[in-house]
C-alpha positions as CSV (number, residue, x, y, z in Angstrom):
1,M,-23.0,1.9,7.2
2,T,-23.6,-0.6,10.0
3,G,-24.1,-0.1,13.7
4,K,-22.8,-3.7,14.5
5,T,-20.2,-3.7,17.2
6,N,-18.7,-7.0,16.1
7,L,-18.2,-7.3,12.4
8,T,-17.8,-10.5,10.3
9,A,-15.1,-10.6,7.7
10,A,-14.2,-13.0,4.9
11,I,-10.7,-13.2,3.3
12,I,-10.2,-13.8,-0.4
13,G,-6.6,-14.7,-1.0
14,A,-4.4,-16.9,1.2
15,G,-0.9,-15.8,0.5
16,M,1.3,-13.6,2.8
17,M,-1.0,-10.7,2.6
18,G,-4.1,-12.8,3.2
19,E,-2.6,-13.9,6.5
20,V,-1.7,-10.3,7.4
21,H,-5.3,-9.2,6.8
22,L,-6.7,-12.1,8.8
23,R,-4.5,-11.4,11.8
24,A,-5.5,-7.7,11.7
25,A,-9.2,-8.5,11.3
26,R,-9.1,-10.7,14.4
27,L,-7.2,-8.1,16.4
28,A,-9.8,-5.5,15.5
29,G,-12.5,-7.8,17.0
30,A,-14.0,-9.3,13.8
31,R,-15.2,-12.8,13.4
32,V,-13.5,-14.3,10.4
33,A,-16.2,-16.4,8.6
34,G,-13.8,-18.1,6.2
35,I,-11.0,-17.9,3.7
36,V,-10.6,-18.9,0.0
37,A,-7.5,-19.3,-2.0
38,S,-6.7,-19.9,-5.7
39,T,-7.3,-23.6,-5.6
40,P,-9.2,-26.0,-3.4
41,E,-6.0,-27.5,-2.1
42,R,-4.5,-24.1,-1.1
43,T,-7.8,-23.1,0.5
44,S,-7.9,-26.3,2.6
45,A,-4.3,-25.9,3.7
46,A,-4.8,-22.2,4.6
47,A,-8.0,-22.9,6.5
48,G,-6.4,-25.6,8.5
49,R,-3.3,-23.6,9.2
50,L,-5.2,-20.5,10.2
51,G,-8.1,-22.1,12.1
52,V,-10.9,-20.8,9.9
53,D,-13.6,-22.3,7.6
54,A,-13.0,-22.7,3.9
55,Y,-15.1,-21.2,1.1
56,P,-15.3,-23.3,-2.1
57,L,-15.1,-20.1,-4.3
58,A,-14.6,-16.4,-3.9
59,E,-18.3,-15.9,-5.0
60,A,-19.4,-17.9,-1.9
61,A,-17.6,-15.5,0.4
62,I,-19.1,-12.5,-1.4
63,E,-22.6,-14.0,-1.3
64,D,-22.4,-15.0,2.4
65,T,-25.1,-12.9,4.1
66,S,-23.4,-13.1,7.5
67,V,-20.3,-11.2,6.1
68,D,-20.0,-7.5,6.6
69,V,-16.6,-6.8,5.0
70,I,-14.6,-8.6,2.3
71,H,-10.8,-8.5,2.3
72,I,-9.4,-8.9,-1.2
73,C,-5.7,-10.1,-1.1
74,T,-5.4,-11.7,-4.6
75,P,-3.2,-10.9,-7.6
76,N,-3.8,-7.4,-9.0
77,A,-5.7,-8.3,-12.1
78,T,-8.5,-9.8,-10.1
79,H,-9.1,-6.8,-7.8
80,H,-11.6,-5.0,-10.1
81,P,-14.1,-7.9,-10.7
82,L,-13.9,-9.1,-7.1
83,A,-14.3,-5.7,-5.5
84,M,-17.2,-4.8,-7.9
85,A,-19.0,-8.0,-7.0
86,A,-18.5,-7.4,-3.3
87,L,-19.8,-3.8,-3.5
88,A,-22.8,-5.0,-5.6
89,S,-23.6,-7.5,-2.8
90,G,-23.7,-4.8,-0.3
91,K,-20.4,-5.6,1.4
92,H,-17.8,-3.2,2.7
93,V,-14.4,-3.8,1.1
94,I,-10.7,-3.7,1.9
95,C,-8.8,-4.3,-1.3
96,E,-5.0,-4.6,-1.7
97,K,-3.2,-2.1,-3.9
98,P,-3.0,-1.4,-6.7
99,L,-6.7,-1.1,-6.6
100,A,-6.8,-2.0,-10.3
101,T,-4.3,-2.5,-13.1
102,Q,-6.1,0.1,-15.2
103,A,-6.8,3.7,-14.1
104,G,-10.3,3.5,-15.6
105,H,-11.2,0.4,-13.6
106,A,-9.9,2.0,-10.4
107,A,-12.1,5.0,-11.0
108,E,-15.1,2.7,-11.6
109,L,-14.5,1.1,-8.2
110,A,-14.3,4.4,-6.4
111,A,-17.6,5.5,-8.1
112,A,-19.2,2.1,-7.2
113,A,-18.2,2.4,-3.6
114,D,-19.7,5.9,-3.5
115,R,-23.0,4.8,-5.1
116,A,-23.3,1.8,-2.7
117,D,-22.5,3.9,0.3
118,R,-20.0,1.3,1.5
119,V,-16.7,1.8,3.3
120,A,-14.0,0.8,0.8
121,T,-10.4,1.2,1.7
122,V,-6.9,0.4,0.3
123,P,-3.9,-0.5,2.6
124,F,-1.7,2.4,2.1
125,V,-0.6,1.5,5.6
126,Y,2.6,3.6,5.9
127,R,0.2,6.5,6.7
128,Y,-0.2,4.7,10.1
129,H,3.4,5.1,11.3
130,P,3.2,7.5,14.3
131,M,6.2,9.4,13.0
132,V,4.4,9.9,9.7
133,R,1.5,11.4,11.6
134,E,4.0,13.7,13.4
135,A,5.5,14.8,10.2
136,R,2.1,15.6,8.7
137,A,1.0,17.5,11.8
138,R,4.1,19.7,11.7
139,I,3.6,20.5,8.1
140,Q,-0.1,21.3,8.5
141,E,0.7,23.6,11.4
142,G,3.2,25.5,9.2
143,G,6.1,24.4,11.4
144,I,8.6,23.8,8.6
145,G,7.8,26.8,6.5
146,A,7.0,27.0,2.8
147,L,7.9,23.8,1.0
148,Q,11.0,24.1,-1.1
149,M,11.6,20.5,-2.4
150,I,10.6,16.9,-1.8
151,H,12.7,13.9,-2.6
152,G,13.1,10.3,-1.6
153,S,13.2,6.6,-2.7
154,Y,11.6,3.2,-2.1
155,L,14.2,0.5,-2.4
156,Q,14.1,-3.3,-2.1
157,D,16.3,-6.2,-3.1
158,W,13.9,-9.2,-3.2
159,L,14.1,-9.4,-7.0
160,L,17.8,-8.8,-7.3
161,G,18.8,-12.2,-8.7
162,Q,17.9,-13.7,-12.0
163,R,16.4,-16.7,-10.2
164,D,14.1,-14.5,-8.2
165,T,10.5,-14.2,-9.4
166,N,6.9,-13.7,-8.3
167,W,3.5,-13.5,-9.9
168,R,3.9,-9.7,-10.0
169,V,6.5,-10.1,-12.7
170,D,3.8,-11.2,-15.2
171,P,1.8,-8.2,-16.5
172,Q,-1.2,-10.4,-17.0
173,E,-1.4,-10.9,-13.3
174,G,0.4,-7.8,-11.9
175,G,-0.3,-5.2,-14.5
176,A,1.8,-3.2,-16.9
177,S,3.9,-1.6,-14.1
178,R,5.5,-3.7,-11.4
179,A,8.1,-1.8,-9.2
180,F,6.3,1.6,-9.5
181,A,2.8,0.3,-9.1
182,D,3.8,-2.1,-6.3
183,I,6.0,0.2,-4.1
184,G,6.3,3.6,-5.9
185,S,2.5,3.9,-5.4
186,H,3.0,3.7,-1.6
187,W,5.6,6.5,-1.7
188,C,3.5,8.8,-3.8
189,D,0.4,8.3,-1.7
190,L,2.4,8.9,1.5
191,V,4.1,12.0,0.3
192,E,1.0,13.6,-1.2
193,W,-0.9,12.9,2.1
194,V,1.9,14.1,4.4
195,S,2.9,17.2,2.5
196,G,-0.6,18.3,1.4
197,E,0.9,18.7,-2.1
198,R,-0.8,17.2,-5.2
199,F,1.3,16.0,-8.1
200,D,0.3,17.7,-11.3
201,S,2.7,16.4,-13.9
202,V,5.5,13.8,-14.2
203,I,8.4,12.8,-16.4
204,A,9.6,9.3,-15.7
205,C,11.9,6.5,-16.9
206,L,11.3,2.8,-16.3
207,R,13.9,0.1,-16.8
208,T,14.1,-3.7,-16.7
209,T,17.5,-4.7,-15.5
210,V,16.9,-8.4,-15.2
211,S,15.8,-9.5,-18.7
212,S,14.5,-13.0,-17.9
213,R,13.2,-14.7,-14.8
214,P,11.8,-18.2,-14.0
215,A,8.3,-18.8,-15.2
216,Q,7.3,-20.8,-12.1
217,G,8.4,-22.4,-8.9
218,A,11.4,-20.1,-8.2
219,R,12.4,-18.0,-5.2
220,T,10.0,-15.4,-3.9
221,F,10.4,-12.9,-1.0
222,A,7.7,-14.7,1.0
223,T,8.8,-18.3,0.7
224,G,12.4,-18.5,-0.3
225,V,11.6,-21.6,-2.4
226,V,14.0,-22.3,-5.3
227,H,13.2,-24.5,-8.3
228,E,16.2,-26.6,-9.3
229,D,15.9,-26.1,-13.1
230,P,13.3,-23.4,-13.9
231,D,12.1,-22.4,-17.3
232,Y,12.9,-18.8,-18.0
233,R,10.7,-16.2,-19.6
234,P,11.4,-12.6,-20.8
235,V,10.5,-9.9,-18.3
236,A,8.1,-7.2,-19.5
237,T,7.8,-5.2,-16.3
238,E,10.2,-2.7,-14.7
239,D,12.8,-3.4,-12.0
240,V,13.7,0.3,-11.4
241,A,12.1,3.6,-12.0
242,G,13.0,7.3,-11.7
243,A,10.4,10.1,-11.7
244,L,10.4,13.8,-11.4
245,F,7.1,15.5,-10.4
246,N,5.8,19.0,-10.3
247,T,3.0,19.7,-7.8
248,A,0.0,22.0,-8.5
249,R,1.7,24.6,-6.3
250,G,5.0,24.3,-8.0
251,V,7.1,22.2,-5.6
252,L,9.6,19.9,-7.3
253,V,9.5,16.2,-6.3
254,S,12.0,13.5,-7.2
255,L,11.7,9.7,-6.6
256,A,13.8,6.6,-7.2
257,V,12.2,3.2,-7.0
258,S,13.9,-0.2,-7.2
259,Q,13.3,-3.9,-6.4
260,V,16.9,-4.8,-7.2
261,S,19.0,-2.6,-4.8
262,A,21.2,-5.0,-2.9
263,G,20.9,-4.8,0.9
264,R,17.7,-2.7,0.9
265,K,14.9,-4.8,2.3
266,N,12.1,-2.3,2.5
267,R,13.5,1.2,2.6
268,L,10.8,3.8,2.0
269,W,12.5,7.1,2.7
270,F,11.4,10.7,2.1
271,E,12.7,14.2,2.9
272,I,10.5,17.3,2.8
273,D,12.5,20.5,2.8
274,G,10.8,23.7,4.1
275,A,12.0,27.2,4.4
276,E,12.5,26.8,8.2
277,S,13.3,23.2,8.6
278,S,13.4,19.8,6.9
279,I,11.8,16.5,7.9
280,V,13.1,13.0,7.1
281,F,11.2,9.7,7.6
282,D,12.8,6.3,7.0
283,Q,10.5,3.3,7.2
284,E,13.4,1.0,8.3
285,D,14.0,3.3,11.2
286,A,10.4,4.2,11.9
287,E,10.6,5.0,15.5
288,R,12.4,8.3,14.8
289,L,11.7,11.5,12.8
290,W,14.8,13.5,11.7
291,V,14.2,17.3,11.9
292,G,16.9,19.6,10.6
293,T,17.3,23.4,10.8
294,R,20.2,25.6,9.7
295,D,21.6,25.5,13.2
296,A,20.9,22.0,14.5
297,T,19.4,18.6,13.9
298,T,17.1,16.7,16.3
299,L,15.6,13.2,16.4
300,F,12.0,13.1,17.6
301,V,11.3,9.6,19.0
302,R,7.9,8.0,19.0
303,D,6.2,8.5,22.4
304,P,2.6,8.2,23.4
305,T,3.0,11.0,25.9
306,R,4.5,13.6,23.4
307,G,3.9,15.1,20.0
308,S,0.8,15.5,17.9
309,A,-2.5,14.0,18.8
310,E,-2.5,11.5,16.0
311,Q,1.1,10.4,16.8
312,R,0.0,9.8,20.4
313,R,-3.1,7.9,19.2
314,L,-1.1,5.5,17.0
315,A,1.8,5.0,19.5
316,S,0.2,1.9,20.8
317,L,3.3,0.7,22.7
318,P,5.3,2.6,25.3
319,A,8.3,4.6,24.1
320,G,11.3,2.4,23.5
321,H,9.2,-0.7,22.6
322,A,9.5,-0.8,18.8
323,Q,6.5,-0.6,16.6
324,G,6.5,-1.4,12.9
325,Y,4.6,-2.5,9.8
326,A,2.4,-5.0,11.7
327,Q,1.1,-2.3,14.0
328,C,0.5,0.0,11.0
329,F,-1.6,-2.6,9.3
330,E,-3.5,-3.4,12.4
331,A,-4.3,0.3,13.0
332,F,-5.5,0.6,9.4
333,V,-7.9,-2.3,9.6
334,D,-9.1,-1.1,13.0
335,D,-9.8,2.3,11.6
336,T,-11.6,0.8,8.6
337,Y,-13.9,-1.2,11.0
338,A,-14.4,1.8,13.2
339,T,-15.6,3.8,10.1
340,I,-18.0,1.0,9.1
341,R,-19.5,1.3,12.6
342,G,-20.0,5.0,12.0
343,E,-17.0,6.5,13.8
344,R,-14.6,9.0,12.2
345,R,-10.9,8.3,11.9
346,D,-8.3,10.6,10.3
347,G,-6.3,9.6,7.3
348,L,-8.1,6.5,6.3
349,P,-7.1,5.6,2.6
350,T,-10.1,5.0,0.5
351,F,-10.9,3.8,-3.0
352,E,-10.7,7.4,-4.0
353,D,-7.0,7.3,-2.9
354,G,-6.6,4.0,-4.8
355,A,-8.0,5.6,-8.0
356,R,-5.7,8.6,-7.5
357,S,-2.8,6.2,-7.3
358,A,-3.8,4.4,-10.4
359,K,-3.9,7.7,-12.3
360,I,-0.4,8.5,-11.2
361,V,0.9,5.0,-12.3
362,A,-0.8,5.5,-15.7
363,A,0.9,8.9,-16.2
364,V,4.3,7.4,-15.2
365,L,3.9,4.6,-17.7
366,A,2.9,7.0,-20.4
367,S,5.8,9.3,-19.7
368,S,8.3,6.5,-19.8
369,R,6.8,5.2,-23.1
370,E,6.5,8.6,-24.8
371,R,9.6,10.1,-23.2
372,Q,7.9,13.4,-22.3
373,W,6.1,15.1,-19.5
374,Q,2.6,13.9,-18.7
375,R,-0.2,15.7,-16.9
376,I,-1.7,13.8,-14.0
377,G,-4.7,15.9,-13.1
C-alpha cells in the first residue's frame, strides 16, 4: 500500500476504454504520467488529443518509477502478460475485464496480486449504481425474504449486422468466448454480489448467428466507421448465449445474453424474487429500483437523502439529476485509489473477482461444448 495522497497513473491502451479510464483517473485526483497505444502513430494521436505525454512502449509505462498504478485497457489476450509485469514491478493495477482469456491465467494474476500486496481491481462497475447498492442492502437485511428465483438478461445490438465487427470477434485477441465473457460476465458478477448467492453449476448453450464478419476496417460500436468493400472471415465466437445456473444454496438462476438484439443498446436487467418481495434493476433505467409485493409495486428513486448508506454515498448528484455509467466508473476508480491509500471501501471488485468470473466463463464454454451440466466450484 502507499500513503501518497496524490497518486500517479499510466494508461496502457488508447481506445474508448482508455479514455474512460483516463478521465476517471483525473477526476479521482491522479496525475496521469502518460499513455501508450498499439502503435506509435496511435500513441501520438491519443497523447495529443488527451493532453498527456506518450510512452514509446507499454514496458516504459510499467517501468516508470514515478507511476503508482497502471491502467490496462488493451485487448483481452494481452491482459495477463501486462498485468503480471505491472505487479512484478510493484505497481497497483486496474485491468479491464475479462481479467484473462484463460481461467488459469486469471487465477495466476489473483495469486500474484496477493503475493505482491498490491491493490488489483477489475471494472465490474455496475456494482456502483446506487440502486444496485440499495438492492443489495435490502437483500442483506432480509427485506425480501428467502430467495426463490433469479433471472435476467444482458442485451446489446452493436454487432447486429453482418458488416459490424470489432477485435473482440477474433478469439486470438478476445478469447474463446465473446458475448458471454464480454457482457455476461458483468451480469454474473453483479448478481452474485447483489444476491449473496454463489453459482455452483451451469448448463449453457452458445450460438453464432452471424457466420462471417469483416476482417478489418468495418463498423464498430465506438467509431461507426464502415469500410466500403471489406474482406470477410468466418466467426468463431458466439453472438448469443443462454445459461441456467444452480447456486450453492439451491436457487435457480437463468440468463440470456446477446450482442445482436435490435434496439437494445446496453440493457443489463435482473430480477431477484424473494418470498416477501421481488426486486428489479434495469441498467438503462438506473435511477429507479422496482420493488414488488403481492399487494403492490413501488419505484424507489435514487436520492442521496434516502435509502441505504451505500446508496446515499454513491448518489453523487441530487435526486432528479440523472447519474449513469460514467459516474459508476468514476466511483470505481476513486474507490480503487482510496484503497491504495489505505482506506476501506465496500464492494470493490478485485482480481479475485476477475478470477471467479473467468472460472464461470470456462464452465459456460465447457457446458456448451459438451452439452451437459458443469460444476463451477
